[in-house]
C-alpha positions in Angstrom: 142.1 38.5 8.4 140.9 34.9 8.8 141.6 34.2 5.1 145.2 35.2 5.8 145.5 32.5 8.5 144.7 34.6 11.6 142.8 32.5 14.0 141.5 35.2 16.4 140.3 38.8 15.7 139.2 41.4 18.2 137.0 44.4 17.7 135.9 47.1 20.1 135.1 49.0 22.0 131.3 48.8 21.2 128.9 51.0 23.2 125.1 50.6 23.3 124.5 53.9 21.5 126.8 55.6 19.0 129.3 58.1 20.4 132.0 60.2 18.8 134.8 59.9 21.3 137.1 62.6 22.4 138.1 65.6 20.3 141.5 65.7 18.5 144.3 65.6 19.5 143.8 62.2 21.1 147.4 61.0 21.0 150.2 62.6 23.1 153.9 61.8 23.0 155.9 62.1 26.1 159.5 61.7 24.8 161.1 62.4 28.2 159.1 59.5 29.7 159.4 57.3 26.6 155.6 57.1 26.6 152.4 57.7 24.7 149.0 58.7 26.1 146.0 57.8 24.0 142.6 59.4 24.9 140.2 58.2 22.2 137.2 58.2 24.5 135.7 55.0 23.0 134.4 56.2 19.6 131.7 53.7 18.6 129.1 53.2 15.9 126.8 51.6 18.5 125.5 48.1 19.1 123.0 48.0 16.2 125.5 48.9 13.5 128.2 46.6 14.8 125.8 43.7 15.4 124.5 43.9 11.8 128.0 44.1 10.3 129.4 41.3 12.5 126.4 39.0 11.7 127.0 39.5 8.0 130.7 38.9 8.2 130.4 35.8 10.5 128.0 34.2 8.0 130.8 34.3 5.4 133.4 32.8 7.6 134.4 29.2 8.3 136.0 29.1 11.7 137.9 31.7 13.6 137.3 33.4 16.9 136.0 36.9 17.2 136.3 38.8 20.4 134.3 41.9 21.1 135.2 44.6 23.6 132.1 46.2 25.1 131.8 49.4 27.0 129.4 51.8 28.6 128.4 55.1 27.0 130.2 58.0 28.6 126.9 59.6 29.5 125.3 56.4 30.7 123.2 56.5 33.8 123.6 52.8 34.3 127.0 51.5 33.1 126.3 48.0 34.4 123.2 47.8 32.2 125.2 49.0 29.2 127.7 46.1 29.7 124.8 43.6 30.1 123.2 44.9 26.9 126.5 44.5 25.1 126.8 40.9 26.2 123.2 40.0 25.4 123.3 41.6 21.9 126.8 40.7 20.7 127.5 37.5 22.6 125.7 35.2 20.2 127.6 36.7 17.3 131.1 36.6 18.8 
């Protein structure tokens, strides 16, 4: 996207360990309320996979800002530690 002139790109949500997210259907239309509900459940390939891919992509780029959304695994016993790990692992790449 940077090659198209976009100055900022955002990825996410990245959790420490891979997780599938919620079962389908994950999108629900509420026509009477003119609304949509999305329940994706944060599907993620995990920090290791995203960090590797992000590092390779950033090495090819000249400029641009990449933002990374981080999250805790749904079965995490310490969500705060999950967020800290995300910052420590992906912060230098973003």
